[in-house]
N, C-alpha and C positions, 0 to 999 in steps of 0.2 A: 824685305828681309828684317827678320827680328834679331835682338841681340844674340840669340842661340844659334842664328844662321839658318833658320827654317823659315821659308816664306809662309805667308798666311794660308795659302792653298796647299803648300806642302804637308800641312798637318794631317790632312786626310790622307794623303800617300803613306805617310809614316804610320798612322794607326793601321791602315790597311796591311801594311808589312808586318806590323806586330801580330795582327789578328792571323795572318797565314803562317806566321812563324819564319819569317824572311827578313826580319829586321831586329837588331839588338840595340838597345840603348847605350851600351857602355857604361851604364851606372848599376851598381849592386843594389838589389831589393832591400837588403838589410839596411843600406845607407839612406835609401828612400824612406823606409820606416823611421829611421832615426831623425830624419828632417821632418817628417810629419809630427812626430811626438814634439820636437822642438816648437814647430808652429802652434801646436795645441797648447802647450805650456806658456808661451808667450801671450797667446789669446786669454788664457785665464789670468795671467799676471795683469793685463790691462783692463780686466773686468768684463770680458765678454765670453759667451759659450761658442765653443769651437766644434759644433755638431758634425760638420763636414770632415773637418781633420778626424774626430773620433770614428767616424764611419770608415773612412780610408784606412786609418791605423788599424782597425779590427780585420779589415780585408787583408792589409799587408802582413798582420801577424799570421794569418792563416797561410799565405804564401811562403813566408819566411819559415815557419815551422815545417811545412811540407817539402820545401825545395832547399833551405839553408840560406845563411846570411849573405853568401858571396855570389849568388847566381845573378844573371842580368835580370833588371826590373822587367823586362819585356816578358819574361818567363811567368812573371806573377799573373799576367792576364790570361796566359794559356793555362795556367794551373786553375784559376778561378773558372775558366770556361770549361774545363774538364770536370772539375766538381760539379758544376752546375748542370751538365749534361748527364750526370749519372742519377 
């Protein structure tokens, strides 16, 4: 069991549920976007590049612009998938 309450093998189940649309995280996409921005700024302050944070932030920006700040962060994946399929 991890601190978040999901076992190591459970992550596959959670991701599969998000992909199917049957699982919600309970965490707003806008808040996730904010947290990634904080991590990127912290990385810059300590003198390192945050290329992964920057890439994630750009994708979250797309989802937040398309869906709004308050939607569940699991909806971001479905939003990206729908965009990628077009």
